VEXFIMAR-280395 format. One line per 4 residues: their letters; for each residue z, x, y of N, C-alpha, C. Coordinates in Angstrom, 3 decimals. Example, Ala and Ser with C-alpha at 12.3 -4.5 7.8 and 13.67 -1.06 7.14 Angstrom:
REM VEXFIMAR-280395
AS) 7.800,13.190,-5.690,7.800,12.300,-4.500,7.800,13.200,-3.300 ~ 7.080,12.850,-2.250,7.140,13.670,-1.060,7.870,12.900,0.030
END
This chain:
REM VEXFIMAR-280395
MNKV) -0.027,0.854,-1.123,0.065,0.009,0.004,0.064,0.788,1.265 ~ -1.024,0.726,2.153,-1.005,1.563,3.327,-0.093,1.218,4.350 ~ 0.149,2.028,5.392,1.147,1.930,6.332,0.900,0.597,7.261 ~ -0.317,0.255,7.570,-0.633,-0.904,8.457,-0.171,-2.203,7.676
VKAH) -0.481,-2.205,6.315,-0.070,-3.450,5.623,1.489,-3.524,5.578 ~ 2.075,-2.403,5.358,3.796,-2.449,5.357,4.247,-2.800,6.663 ~ 3.475,-2.422,7.814,4.049,-2.835,9.220,3.818,-4.364,9.288 ~ 2.791,-5.019,8.819,2.662,-6.360,8.915,3.652,-7.090,8.194
LALL) 3.883,-6.685,6.871,4.947,-7.200,6.056,6.299,-7.035,6.705 ~ 6.621,-5.956,7.369,7.882,-5.779,8.063,8.001,-6.788,9.208 ~ 7.007,-7.090,10.077,7.020,-8.086,10.990,7.010,-9.499,10.389 ~ 6.540,-9.811,9.289,6.858,-11.001,8.700,8.191,-11.208,8.251
GVNA) 8.853,-10.180,7.706,10.274,-10.132,7.323,11.114,-10.386,8.583 ~ 10.852,-9.724,9.774,11.622,-9.852,10.910,11.637,-11.293,11.373 ~ 10.510,-11.913,11.382,10.351,-13.160,12.044,10.923,-14.337,10.930 ~ 10.918,-13.945,9.740,11.505,-14.760,8.656,13.049,-14.897,9.028
IYGV) 13.551,-13.731,9.246,15.055,-13.526,9.680,15.329,-14.426,11.071 ~ 14.503,-14.146,11.977,14.741,-14.782,13.286,14.435,-16.315,13.237 ~ 13.656,-16.715,12.279,13.177,-18.028,12.125,14.481,-19.055,11.969 ~ 15.557,-18.449,11.303,16.667,-19.242,10.937,17.963,-18.787,11.807
NYSI) 17.667,-17.656,12.612,18.830,-17.186,13.286,19.196,-18.176,14.511 ~ 18.293,-18.840,15.221,18.637,-19.765,16.207,19.785,-20.727,15.821 ~ 19.516,-21.267,14.556,20.473,-22.272,14.164,21.805,-21.707,13.704 ~ 21.734,-20.467,13.158,22.968,-19.785,12.696,23.849,-19.434,13.778
VKSV) 23.295,-18.963,14.842,23.968,-18.656,16.128,24.602,-19.785,16.720 ~ 23.846,-20.934,16.767,24.278,-22.167,17.387,25.386,-22.780,16.587 ~ 25.602,-22.354,15.254,26.580,-22.930,14.493,27.983,-22.338,14.792 ~ 27.972,-21.068,15.304,29.335,-20.356,15.570,29.632,-20.094,16.945
VPLV) 28.620,-20.192,17.828,28.859,-19.974,19.352,28.661,-21.342,20.035 ~ 29.636,-21.801,20.875,30.983,-21.066,21.113,32.107,-21.634,20.244 ~ 31.771,-22.411,19.284,32.839,-23.247,18.483,33.749,-22.243,17.776 ~ 33.121,-21.152,17.226,34.006,-20.122,16.402,34.336,-18.897,17.217
IQPF) 33.196,-18.399,17.952,33.358,-17.209,18.708,32.699,-17.255,20.062 ~ 33.280,-16.721,21.112,32.498,-16.713,22.356,31.372,-15.849,22.366 ~ 30.300,-16.243,23.269,29.117,-15.491,23.199,29.242,-13.999,23.151 ~ 29.879,-13.485,24.334,29.942,-12.001,24.671,30.708,-11.252,23.459
ALVI) 31.730,-11.968,22.848,32.504,-11.415,21.847,31.568,-11.180,20.696 ~ 30.612,-12.192,20.402,29.739,-11.934,19.253,28.889,-10.753,19.504 ~ 28.503,-10.602,20.830,27.520,-9.560,21.290,28.046,-8.263,20.940 ~ 29.516,-8.060,21.207,30.168,-6.911,20.930,30.240,-6.595,19.512
LRAT) 30.611,-7.583,18.695,30.604,-7.270,17.239,29.175,-6.972,16.699 ~ 28.178,-7.532,17.232,26.783,-7.556,16.906,26.306,-5.996,17.229 ~ 26.488,-5.629,18.562,26.124,-4.227,18.941,26.909,-3.184,18.406 ~ 28.155,-3.238,18.219,28.979,-2.171,17.688,28.826,-1.884,16.178
FTAL) 28.791,-2.949,15.413,28.584,-2.779,14.014,27.175,-2.366,13.705 ~ 26.230,-2.775,14.572,24.835,-2.345,14.253,24.621,-0.829,14.567 ~ 25.342,-0.396,15.606,25.253,1.083,15.986,25.880,1.788,14.802 ~ 26.999,1.433,14.278,27.641,2.191,13.247,26.673,2.101,12.040
LFWL) 26.074,1.203,11.696,25.184,1.012,10.488,23.977,2.087,10.712 ~ 23.512,2.118,11.966,22.326,3.005,12.206,22.735,4.445,12.175 ~ 23.923,4.705,12.638,24.457,6.095,12.686,24.669,6.547,11.229 ~ 25.273,5.541,10.373,25.476,5.866,8.986,24.114,6.235,8.343
SGFF) 23.139,5.391,8.721,21.659,5.630,8.202,21.141,6.918,8.527 ~ 21.605,7.252,9.697,21.133,8.699,10.240,21.365,9.912,9.371 ~ 22.545,9.622,8.636,22.905,10.743,7.763,21.900,11.070,6.668 ~ 21.056,9.999,6.482,20.141,10.059,5.212,18.652,10.231,5.707
TAKE) 18.563,10.470,6.974,17.163,10.860,7.507,17.216,12.206,8.156 ~ 15.822,12.717,8.366,15.786,14.095,8.929,16.283,14.174,10.515 ~ 17.048,15.213,10.695,17.474,15.389,12.156,16.357,15.689,13.053 ~ 16.345,14.960,14.173,15.225,15.190,15.152,15.945,15.559,16.489
KITR) 15.375,16.499,17.311,15.877,16.805,18.567,15.118,16.014,19.672 ~ 15.908,15.377,20.399,15.149,14.439,21.494,15.103,15.123,22.784 ~ 14.068,15.031,23.530,13.990,15.798,24.720,14.770,14.946,25.855 ~ 14.919,15.613,27.001,15.815,15.043,27.954,15.168,13.698,28.589
KDFL) 13.742,13.909,28.770,13.066,12.821,29.315,13.197,11.572,28.434 ~ 13.017,11.827,27.094,13.001,10.780,26.100,14.435,10.169,25.938 ~ 15.372,11.041,26.193,16.807,10.536,26.070,17.049,9.624,27.433 ~ 16.519,9.734,28.373,16.779,8.621,29.524,16.006,7.470,29.217
KLIA) 14.787,7.575,28.554,14.183,6.304,28.083,15.093,5.470,27.110 ~ 15.678,6.321,26.098,16.531,5.591,25.251,17.792,4.901,25.952 ~ 18.225,5.406,26.970,19.283,4.699,27.815,18.721,3.479,28.318 ~ 17.593,3.482,28.870,16.856,2.403,29.414,16.646,1.275,28.230
LGVF) 16.187,1.780,27.076,16.099,0.850,25.961,17.332,0.197,25.575 ~ 18.377,1.013,25.522,19.725,0.316,25.332,19.924,-0.761,26.155 ~ 19.573,-0.723,27.503,19.805,-1.809,28.522,18.938,-2.986,28.117 ~ 17.690,-2.759,28.002,16.633,-3.792,27.966,16.636,-4.332,26.459
GVAL) 16.730,-3.501,25.415,16.604,-3.899,24.165,17.841,-4.539,23.509 ~ 19.086,-4.049,23.877,20.401,-4.536,23.277,21.128,-5.150,24.370 ~ 21.573,-4.587,25.437,22.524,-5.217,26.313,22.120,-6.506,26.967 ~ 20.900,-6.302,27.789,20.377,-7.705,28.319,19.821,-8.556,27.412
NQLL) 19.108,-8.058,26.364,18.569,-8.922,25.436,19.659,-9.748,24.699 ~ 20.635,-9.141,24.072,21.788,-9.766,23.377,22.760,-10.611,24.217 ~ 23.042,-10.139,25.317,23.918,-10.848,26.175,23.366,-12.074,26.789 ~ 22.127,-12.048,27.251,21.330,-13.156,27.694,20.968,-14.264,26.587
FIKG) 20.593,-13.819,25.513,20.075,-14.725,24.445,21.182,-15.454,23.848 ~ 22.373,-14.728,23.616,23.445,-15.485,23.070,24.247,-16.434,24.005 ~ 24.318,-16.017,25.331,24.848,-16.839,26.226,23.916,-17.994,26.542 ~ 22.724,-17.787,26.675,21.638,-18.782,26.921,21.617,-19.891,25.738
LAMS) 21.600,-19.343,24.582,21.553,-20.276,23.408,22.608,-21.147,23.255 ~ 23.910,-20.734,23.722,25.094,-21.509,23.763,25.021,-22.614,24.662 ~ 24.339,-22.446,25.860,24.151,-23.382,26.883,22.806,-24.287,26.589 ~ 21.929,-23.796,25.792,20.731,-24.530,25.574,20.709,-25.059,24.216
TPIN) 19.349,-25.244,23.499,19.192,-25.767,22.191,18.241,-24.830,21.595 ~ 18.352,-24.811,20.165,17.366,-23.943,19.504,15.963,-24.157,19.754 ~ 15.512,-25.482,19.996,14.246,-25.897,20.256,13.874,-25.339,21.622 ~ 14.603,-25.498,22.674,14.329,-24.953,24.037,14.161,-23.353,23.844
AAII) 15.001,-22.808,23.269,14.985,-21.278,23.019,13.612,-20.870,22.420 ~ 13.120,-21.583,21.289,12.087,-21.194,20.548,10.710,-21.444,21.343 ~ 10.786,-22.470,22.092,9.684,-22.735,23.056,9.413,-21.668,24.109 ~ 10.610,-21.265,24.788,10.516,-20.313,25.742,10.132,-18.964,25.227
MIFN) 10.716,-18.487,24.038,10.268,-17.245,23.397,8.823,-17.112,23.033 ~ 8.121,-18.223,22.764,6.578,-18.014,22.474,5.809,-17.494,23.619 ~ 6.274,-17.408,24.843,5.562,-16.859,25.918,5.861,-15.310,26.006 ~ 6.629,-14.783,25.009,6.800,-13.267,24.947,5.626,-12.559,24.768
PIIV) 4.700,-12.889,23.972,3.325,-12.164,23.677,2.650,-12.071,24.997 ~ 2.629,-13.226,25.793,1.854,-13.068,27.083,2.509,-12.036,27.981 ~ 3.778,-12.072,28.158,4.373,-11.094,28.880,4.180,-9.571,28.409 ~ 4.235,-9.505,27.072,4.037,-8.211,26.463,2.582,-7.639,26.805
MLLE) 1.661,-8.516,26.730,0.194,-8.187,26.978,0.106,-7.723,28.391 ~ 0.720,-8.466,29.363,0.515,-8.056,30.773,1.247,-6.883,30.986 ~ 2.361,-6.504,30.338,3.098,-5.150,30.553,2.293,-4.120,29.888 ~ 1.508,-4.341,28.770,0.646,-3.428,28.236,-0.535,-2.963,29.238
VIFL) -0.997,-3.980,29.722,-2.157,-3.728,30.823,-1.670,-2.928,32.004 ~ -0.495,-3.193,32.488,0.190,-2.657,33.711,0.595,-1.189,33.504 ~ 1.395,-1.042,32.364,2.039,0.273,32.115,1.424,1.149,31.122 ~ 0.921,0.545,29.981,0.132,1.271,29.118,-1.310,1.492,29.316
KEKA) -1.786,0.846,30.405,-3.318,0.865,30.698,-4.180,0.372,29.528 ~ -3.611,-0.558,28.758,-4.236,-1.233,27.659,-5.296,-2.226,28.293 ~ -6.420,-2.342,27.611,-7.411,-3.512,28.005,-6.805,-4.746,27.319 ~ -7.237,-5.898,27.991,-6.939,-7.239,27.508,-8.348,-7.880,27.025
PFIR) -8.910,-7.577,25.860,-10.109,-8.166,25.499,-9.986,-9.651,25.125 ~ -11.061,-10.349,25.294,-11.241,-11.765,25.374,-10.577,-12.249,23.930 ~ -10.919,-11.469,22.809,-10.414,-12.043,21.409,-8.893,-12.004,21.360 ~ -8.211,-10.951,22.025,-6.874,-10.906,22.051,-6.187,-12.180,22.966
VLGI) -6.802,-12.281,24.118,-6.309,-13.476,24.938,-6.332,-14.641,24.112 ~ -7.613,-14.928,23.477,-7.777,-16.095,22.670,-6.855,-16.194,21.635 ~ -6.507,-15.088,20.859,-5.489,-15.234,19.740,-4.112,-15.554,20.279 ~ -3.778,-15.012,21.393,-2.422,-15.357,21.972,-2.413,-16.913,22.349
LVGV) -3.439,-17.354,23.016,-3.405,-18.760,23.479,-3.522,-19.692,22.175 ~ -4.244,-19.360,21.207,-4.213,-20.173,20.005,-2.969,-20.214,19.372 ~ -2.160,-19.088,19.388,-0.848,-19.059,18.853,0.171,-19.843,19.621 ~ -0.106,-19.778,20.911,0.909,-20.629,21.856,0.639,-22.000,21.523
AGAL) -0.696,-22.498,21.438,-1.088,-23.809,21.045,-0.344,-24.381,19.645 ~ -0.444,-23.566,18.821,0.191,-23.844,17.410,1.587,-23.994,17.623 ~ 2.257,-23.036,18.137,3.752,-23.203,18.414,4.193,-24.407,19.129 ~ 3.501,-24.707,20.257,3.787,-25.798,21.109,3.478,-27.088,20.277
ILLL) 2.555,-27.205,19.592,2.247,-28.489,18.739,3.496,-28.780,17.910 ~ 4.078,-27.649,17.209,5.076,-27.844,16.311,6.429,-28.231,17.007 ~ 6.620,-27.399,17.975,8.010,-27.513,18.816,8.015,-28.850,19.505 ~ 7.012,-29.144,20.366,7.073,-30.364,21.169,7.056,-31.656,20.148
GRRQ) 6.425,-31.596,19.099,6.447,-32.655,18.100,7.778,-33.064,17.544 ~ 8.811,-32.098,17.718,10.180,-32.338,17.146,10.910,-33.199,18.138 ~ 10.581,-33.287,19.452,11.130,-34.181,20.369,12.686,-33.946,20.591 ~ 13.145,-32.751,20.697,14.558,-32.478,20.656,14.807,-31.469,21.830
ISFS) 13.945,-31.723,22.859,14.069,-30.819,24.069,14.980,-31.389,25.013 ~ 15.813,-30.673,25.674,17.012,-30.972,26.575,16.658,-30.562,27.916 ~ 16.936,-31.368,28.909,16.738,-31.102,30.226,18.000,-31.122,31.159 ~ 19.121,-31.081,30.580,20.325,-31.048,31.344,20.502,-29.990,32.212
SDSF) 21.485,-29.899,33.176,21.689,-28.782,34.050,22.188,-27.485,33.440 ~ 23.145,-27.711,32.357,23.587,-26.554,31.533,22.469,-26.072,30.709 ~ 21.578,-26.915,30.175,20.426,-26.531,29.409,19.445,-25.624,30.346 ~ 19.300,-26.094,31.460,18.473,-25.420,32.401,18.803,-23.994,32.524
TGDM) 20.132,-23.777,33.042,20.787,-22.436,33.146,20.630,-21.631,31.727 ~ 20.800,-22.178,30.678,20.665,-21.455,29.345,19.209,-21.067,29.189 ~ 18.344,-21.961,29.576,16.951,-21.754,29.372,16.488,-20.519,30.338 ~ 16.942,-20.517,31.471,16.675,-19.461,32.465,17.167,-18.018,31.948
LILI) 18.372,-18.088,31.245,18.923,-16.836,30.639,18.134,-16.433,29.574 ~ 17.519,-17.312,28.732,16.685,-16.955,27.608,15.329,-16.461,28.005 ~ 14.824,-16.961,29.179,13.648,-16.503,29.752,13.786,-15.178,30.301 ~ 14.749,-14.825,30.795,15.067,-13.356,31.327,15.237,-12.405,30.006
NCIS) 15.843,-12.936,29.001,15.929,-12.254,27.715,14.574,-11.957,27.215 ~ 13.697,-12.977,27.359,12.379,-12.887,26.763,11.569,-11.773,27.390 ~ 11.790,-11.654,28.834,11.211,-10.490,29.577,11.764,-9.196,29.151 ~ 13.100,-9.281,29.030,13.770,-7.924,28.694,13.283,-7.442,27.355
WAIY) 13.039,-8.426,26.325,12.590,-7.906,25.056,11.209,-7.425,25.147 ~ 10.397,-8.061,25.923,8.951,-7.704,26.155,8.974,-6.147,26.754 ~ 9.838,-5.966,27.598,9.971,-4.543,28.156,10.253,-3.570,27.062 ~ 11.330,-3.952,26.244,11.725,-3.033,25.206,10.570,-2.854,24.116
LVMV) 9.751,-3.744,23.808,8.678,-3.680,22.962,7.535,-2.691,23.380 ~ 7.389,-2.742,24.895,6.317,-1.801,25.380,6.851,-0.421,25.576 ~ 8.171,-0.355,25.812,8.802,1.026,26.154,9.086,1.835,24.970 ~ 9.423,1.056,23.810,9.654,1.833,22.624,8.545,2.365,21.813
KPLM) 7.370,1.739,22.187,6.139,2.160,21.284,5.791,3.541,21.389 ~ 5.835,4.261,22.550,5.429,5.676,22.569,6.438,6.471,21.967 ~ 7.689,6.229,21.776,8.749,6.895,21.154,8.557,6.884,19.729 ~ 8.023,5.744,19.183,7.904,5.591,17.737,6.783,6.465,17.208
VKYN) 5.865,7.074,18.092,4.917,7.916,17.743,5.541,9.474,17.564 ~ 6.661,9.802,18.315,7.277,10.985,18.263,8.431,11.153,17.283 ~ 9.095,10.073,17.007,10.325,10.126,16.241,10.409,9.076,15.191 ~ 11.363,9.259,14.155,11.416,8.189,13.229,12.235,7.078,13.602
TVTV) 12.236,5.950,12.891,12.815,4.738,13.198,14.279,4.764,13.514 ~ 14.971,5.383,12.616,16.423,5.628,12.677,16.895,6.399,13.859 ~ 16.227,7.385,14.128,16.444,8.275,15.251,16.397,7.472,16.716 ~ 15.446,6.741,16.847,15.241,5.931,18.005,16.353,4.829,18.125
VKWV) 16.550,3.996,17.008,17.271,2.917,17.239,18.745,3.181,17.162 ~ 19.220,4.228,16.477,20.597,4.428,16.494,20.988,4.955,17.887 ~ 20.172,5.510,18.738,20.554,5.875,20.205,20.484,4.590,20.907 ~ 19.486,3.794,20.697,19.310,2.534,21.423,20.654,1.703,21.322
FAWG) 21.086,1.588,20.152,22.375,0.723,19.893,23.611,1.563,20.344 ~ 23.623,2.749,20.339,24.768,3.527,20.773,25.055,3.254,22.272 ~ 23.842,3.424,23.143,23.993,3.003,24.541,24.081,1.497,24.643 ~ 23.400,0.719,23.888,23.618,-0.712,24.170,25.003,-1.224,23.856
AMFV) 25.712,-0.620,22.817,27.065,-1.167,22.530,27.944,-0.670,23.759 ~ 27.691,0.449,24.359,28.572,0.850,25.585,28.432,-0.112,26.725 ~ 27.148,-0.539,26.917,26.912,-1.375,27.914,27.541,-2.902,27.885 ~ 27.597,-3.382,26.687,28.079,-4.692,26.438,29.408,-4.900,26.440
FPFG) 30.290,-3.694,26.376,31.562,-3.771,26.218,32.276,-4.324,27.484 ~ 32.028,-4.021,28.608,32.717,-4.542,29.873,32.529,-6.008,30.079 ~ 31.383,-6.613,29.347,31.164,-7.988,29.575,31.934,-8.976,28.616 ~ 32.139,-8.328,27.370,32.911,-9.029,26.279,34.135,-8.671,25.830
WSQI) 34.752,-7.598,26.592,36.057,-7.093,26.171,37.160,-8.179,26.140 ~ 37.148,-9.033,27.247,38.261,-10.045,27.236,38.025,-11.111,26.254 ~ 36.700,-11.405,25.906,36.535,-12.394,24.917,36.930,-11.899,23.444 ~ 36.565,-10.566,23.235,36.920,-10.023,21.821,38.432,-9.902,21.789
QAFD) 39.182,-9.718,22.783,40.588,-9.685,22.755,41.221,-11.019,22.362 ~ 40.450,-12.042,22.896,41.013,-13.407,22.681,40.517,-13.980,21.253 ~ 39.661,-13.343,20.617,39.023,-13.907,19.384,40.147,-13.787,18.358 ~ 40.356,-14.894,17.689,41.466,-14.935,16.606,40.602,-14.545,15.185
FHSV) 40.629,-13.400,14.741,39.874,-13.118,13.539,40.406,-13.752,12.290 ~ 41.747,-14.100,12.406,42.346,-14.758,11.132,41.983,-16.139,10.935 ~ 41.474,-16.910,12.056,41.266,-18.352,11.878,39.823,-18.610,11.555 ~ 39.042,-17.594,11.307,37.623,-17.751,11.153,37.426,-18.144,9.508
SFIA) 36.727,-19.203,9.244,36.553,-19.454,7.796,35.620,-18.694,7.182 ~ 35.536,-18.782,5.795,34.517,-17.933,5.149,33.199,-18.071,5.553 ~ 32.726,-19.393,5.616,31.366,-19.746,5.961,30.994,-19.151,7.319 ~ 31.891,-19.257,8.296,31.730,-18.726,9.711,31.462,-17.223,9.625
WMSI) 32.351,-16.617,8.787,32.197,-15.061,8.586,30.792,-14.703,8.056 ~ 30.299,-15.500,7.063,28.949,-15.255,6.437,27.877,-15.423,7.540 ~ 28.106,-16.411,8.408,27.014,-16.655,9.523,27.143,-15.375,10.513 ~ 28.274,-14.958,10.887,28.326,-13.801,11.710,27.912,-12.531,11.008
TYIV) 28.152,-12.449,9.792,27.564,-11.147,8.982,26.085,-11.290,8.995 ~ 25.478,-12.499,8.875,24.081,-12.532,8.855,23.481,-12.267,10.197 ~ 24.185,-12.539,11.423,23.724,-12.162,12.710,23.780,-10.740,12.915 ~ 24.797,-10.039,12.335,25.058,-8.719,12.569,24.049,-7.829,11.735
VAST) 24.079,-8.173,10.369,23.345,-7.357,9.343,21.832,-7.709,9.447 ~ 21.558,-8.980,9.101,20.167,-9.343,8.988,19.410,-9.479,10.431 ~ 19.968,-10.279,11.311,19.106,-10.435,12.618,19.255,-9.306,13.456 ~ 20.140,-8.365,13.259,20.063,-7.198,14.138,19.762,-5.992,13.497
YIAY) 20.637,-5.470,12.470,20.381,-4.175,11.814,19.024,-4.156,11.116 ~ 18.701,-4.918,10.282,17.542,-5.210,9.578,16.335,-5.474,10.315 ~ 16.558,-6.458,11.277,15.436,-6.943,12.069,15.026,-5.859,13.029 ~ 16.004,-5.243,13.609,15.590,-4.103,14.655,14.860,-2.836,13.901
FLNT) 15.496,-2.641,12.775,14.868,-1.553,12.055,13.348,-1.820,11.730 ~ 13.155,-3.026,11.104,11.835,-3.418,10.753,10.833,-3.641,11.948 ~ 11.322,-4.125,13.010,10.516,-4.264,14.199,10.007,-2.894,14.639 ~ 11.082,-1.912,14.824,10.756,-0.703,15.456,9.866,0.071,14.427
YALA) 10.071,-0.100,13.182,9.309,0.664,12.141,7.952,0.222,12.210 ~ 7.620,-1.114,12.506,6.298,-1.722,12.441,5.550,-1.225,13.801 ~ 6.209,-0.963,14.851,5.619,-0.376,16.129,5.051,0.958,16.029 ~ 5.484,1.680,14.946,4.804,3.085,14.794,3.381,2.868,14.266
ELSP) 2.976,1.628,13.784,1.629,1.604,13.334,0.862,0.453,14.141 ~ 1.627,-0.502,14.644,0.885,-1.569,15.444,1.259,-1.782,16.815 ~ 0.472,-2.245,17.621,0.601,-2.515,19.104,1.835,-3.457,19.433 ~ 2.401,-3.368,20.488,3.366,-4.396,20.899,2.906,-5.848,20.994
SIAS) 1.609,-5.878,21.273,0.991,-7.239,21.343,1.022,-7.902,19.910 ~ 0.602,-7.112,18.906,0.662,-7.752,17.491,1.986,-8.032,17.023 ~ 2.949,-7.053,17.367,4.313,-7.305,17.020,4.935,-8.487,17.632 ~ 4.713,-8.760,18.944,5.204,-9.918,19.729,4.559,-11.334,19.278
TYIY) 3.254,-11.208,18.789,2.406,-12.369,18.357,3.096,-12.987,17.106 ~ 3.719,-12.168,16.278,4.362,-12.690,15.066,5.427,-13.615,15.389 ~ 5.879,-13.679,16.711,7.117,-14.600,17.064,6.609,-16.100,16.816 ~ 5.317,-16.225,16.867,4.848,-17.710,16.749,5.147,-18.255,15.223
LQPV) 5.662,-17.328,14.285,5.963,-17.767,12.947,7.204,-18.311,12.885 ~ 8.154,-18.038,13.868,9.412,-18.341,13.836,9.673,-19.859,13.738 ~ 9.036,-20.693,14.649,9.262,-22.123,14.525,8.687,-22.719,13.167 ~ 7.698,-22.045,12.614,6.997,-22.467,11.407,8.011,-22.196,10.139
IAAG) 8.673,-20.975,10.214,9.757,-20.747,9.252,10.857,-21.603,9.413 ~ 11.329,-21.820,10.628,12.563,-22.706,10.814,12.192,-24.155,10.264 ~ 10.900,-24.577,10.527,10.687,-25.947,10.016,10.544,-25.967,8.558 ~ 10.012,-24.734,7.817,10.093,-24.739,6.418,11.385,-24.691,5.811
VAVY) 12.399,-24.091,6.482,13.765,-24.013,5.892,14.353,-25.416,6.034 ~ 14.020,-26.235,7.099,14.423,-27.617,7.270,13.935,-28.539,6.341 ~ 12.585,-28.346,5.997,11.912,-29.055,4.829,12.655,-28.753,3.489 ~ 12.847,-27.595,3.293,13.473,-27.117,1.974,14.885,-27.783,1.748
YGQD) 15.665,-27.969,2.830,16.980,-28.486,2.691,16.874,-30.047,2.947 ~ 15.841,-30.611,3.000,15.626,-32.102,3.098,15.901,-32.596,4.524 ~ 15.901,-31.715,5.480,16.186,-32.083,6.966,14.917,-32.455,7.703 ~ 13.753,-32.149,7.097,12.609,-32.443,7.820,11.505,-32.609,6.658
SINT) 10.369,-33.002,7.065,9.168,-33.182,6.050,8.060,-32.617,6.749 ~ 6.921,-32.362,5.727,5.587,-31.818,6.022,4.788,-32.935,6.491 ~ 3.951,-32.768,7.601,3.016,-33.753,8.089,1.796,-32.922,8.624 ~ 0.864,-33.825,8.952,-0.478,-33.133,9.403,-0.275,-32.275,10.625
MKII) 0.569,-32.555,11.562,0.712,-31.901,12.855,1.316,-30.434,12.356 ~ 2.354,-30.519,11.396,2.983,-29.111,11.107,1.904,-28.246,10.408 ~ 0.975,-28.771,9.630,-0.112,-28.125,8.924,-1.061,-27.464,10.029 ~ -1.471,-28.340,10.901,-2.315,-27.821,11.935,-1.726,-26.739,12.810
SAIF) -0.436,-26.907,13.229,0.158,-25.908,14.014,0.324,-24.624,13.152 ~ 0.511,-24.565,11.909,0.704,-23.341,11.043,-0.670,-22.713,11.060 ~ -1.756,-23.467,10.840,-3.050,-22.992,10.848,-3.426,-22.226,12.182 ~ -3.056,-22.832,13.267,-3.285,-22.252,14.667,-2.516,-20.943,14.775
IVLG) -1.327,-20.960,14.331,-0.418,-19.737,14.500,-1.071,-18.590,13.724 ~ -1.302,-18.836,12.418,-1.949,-17.805,11.587,-3.251,-17.322,12.052 ~ -3.994,-18.187,12.723,-5.342,-17.960,13.385,-5.177,-16.957,14.539 ~ -4.223,-17.454,15.396,-3.771,-16.488,16.508,-3.246,-15.041,16.182
IYLV) -2.513,-14.953,15.176,-2.002,-13.642,14.726,-3.248,-12.802,14.239 ~ -4.131,-13.592,13.498,-5.221,-12.850,13.009,-6.254,-12.321,14.143 ~ -6.516,-13.072,15.072,-7.300,-12.826,16.230,-6.749,-11.558,16.937 ~ -5.475,-11.594,17.185,-4.941,-10.475,17.962,-5.018,-9.190,17.146
SLSR) -4.813,-9.325,15.771,-4.799,-8.168,14.911,-6.311,-7.625,14.746 ~ -7.337,-8.676,14.879,-8.618,-8.270,14.831,-9.053,-7.544,15.914 ~ -8.596,-7.960,17.233,-8.953,-7.152,18.431,-8.358,-5.731,18.377 ~ -7.374,-5.572,17.933,-6.775,-4.225,17.836,-7.622,-3.482,17.029
KKEK) -7.959,-3.883,15.691,-8.854,-3.354,14.827,-10.234,-2.840,15.317 ~ -10.890,-3.887,15.985,-12.058,-3.532,16.764,-12.092,-2.424,17.715 ~ -10.839,-2.328,18.588,-10.533,-1.298,19.472,-10.527,0.118,19.010 ~ -9.861,0.097,17.804,-9.545,1.314,17.056,-11.023,1.874,16.483
EKMQ) -11.840,0.862,15.986,-13.141,1.254,15.396,-14.062,1.848,16.586 ~ -13.955,1.169,17.786,-14.784,1.608,18.839,-14.346,3.133,19.304 ~ -12.991,3.282,19.353,-12.441,4.522,19.748,-12.784,5.696,18.750 ~ -12.657,5.302,17.442,-13.141,6.246,16.414,-14.596,6.606,16.543
AAIT) -15.431,5.555,16.766,-16.844,5.816,16.898,-17.259,6.710,18.165 ~ -16.495,6.398,19.142,-16.813,7.330,20.240,-16.408,8.846,19.946 ~ -15.200,8.927,19.415,-14.794,10.376,19.002,-15.721,11.078,18.161 ~ -16.404,10.318,17.103,-17.261,10.812,16.189,-18.612,11.158,16.921
DKAQ) -19.034,10.079,17.699,-20.282,10.566,18.512,-20.257,11.679,19.399 ~ -18.932,11.782,19.973,-18.786,13.071,21.015,-18.798,14.395,20.126 ~ -18.038,14.249,18.832,-18.079,15.566,18.069,-19.437,15.880,17.738 ~ -20.338,14.772,17.272,-21.590,15.116,16.854,-22.538,15.594,17.821
NG) -22.304,15.177,19.125,-23.249,15.614,20.142,-22.716,16.867,20.851 ~ -21.551,17.229,20.406,-21.076,18.404,20.795,-20.824,18.659,22.205
END
């Protein structure tokens, strides 16, 4: 199995994890644990897991310039991302959050054009729009959108989180060409954990660890281990082979996976609209991936032609 296929499978796994994460977070925040207390647990234990993983990988020396980038990634990829998402979701709904997050690929594409000087070919733009359409068909069809004042504030926090995550995806890509996954992410979480402590320290002190049920602990463990440690590892690993645009486009699978879980547990049913939305989403991901493949082929052809013509 080649590296590109492995990268796509990694992104599929990431979004399968995230697809059920919205509801799991909502089940424990704020009824069991306050938002920022959960962020501290999430960032701290994930940092420890990555540093432990670092003992089993090759040691790499990071340049001073790249070290400053890792500090910025700790802000955008962990601190802002986690604090705003958890707090926003506590004030909003899983459906609202999922709808807002589908605009992440559009933001990523714009950032790629501005900062990475990437082109935005028609086929990639079309793929993103097709994916947006598919996700909206599914999410709007569920009719569980809230427009209360609390929900609006939460929605705005999730939107800023969405932008922060897009910045992380674009910034981390060049580092993945130079370093291995664990080297990058262990430093990202080390800095991220430091930045979240001032915001959640009072909440973590007030958290009653002994009153948490076994089911709630399982949910918190899932959030820390699966949706943070495993998901960040797979996402960053995939960025070594794929572009931020492709990685972000996979986010459209999250509502499909969430709907599939609901169908499995008898909480929802399959209908024509769900099938159509799934087709649109898969087609959108394919088109974005195809645009990247065509760009690589053109680049390789140009290099070959230049070499032949000396």
